N, C-alpha and C positions, 0 to 999 in steps of 0.2 A: 042426645048428641049436642055438644056445645057449639054455639054459633061462633064463627070466626069474627074477630073484632079487629078493626084497623085503627091505628093511631092517626093523628093529623098528618104526620110525615108520610105515611103510606097513602092516605087519601090524596095528598098533594101529588105524589108520584103517579098514582093511577089515573087521576083526573087531569093532570097538567096544570092545575090551578095553583096560584100562590096561596100562602097561608091566609092572607087578608081576604082573598076572593072566596076561599072555602067558607069563612065565617060570614062574609057578605051574602053569598048565595044562600046559606042556611037561614040567615035572618030574613031574607026575601021569600023564603019558602021554595027556593029553586033546587035545594040540595037536601037530602034527608037529614034529620036532626041527629045530633050526637047522643050518646048514652053516657051518663055520669057513673063512673066506676068507683069514685071515692074522692077525697080531697085533692083537688088539682089534677085529677085523671079523668079523661074522657076518651071515648072511642066511638067509631061508627060500625054498624053491622056491615060486614063485607057484602052480604047479599043485597042490602039496600043500595050501596054505592055502585055495585055492578049493574043493578037494574037501572039506576039513574044514568050511568054511562051508556048503556045499550039503548036507552030511550032518546038520547040526544041526536039531533041531526048531524050528519057528517060534514 
């Protein structure tokens, strides 16, 4: 079964973070790392981002 992948746009919508915050959180180790799909293309595993969202305090 293929893993669902999310673009930065989808990650932004799901997390409520700005594009800059997505990359800042990732650099600080606060958000799961992206996967490189090819030149200029990256994505996040949906399951990783969902788990991160669920682990955050409300």
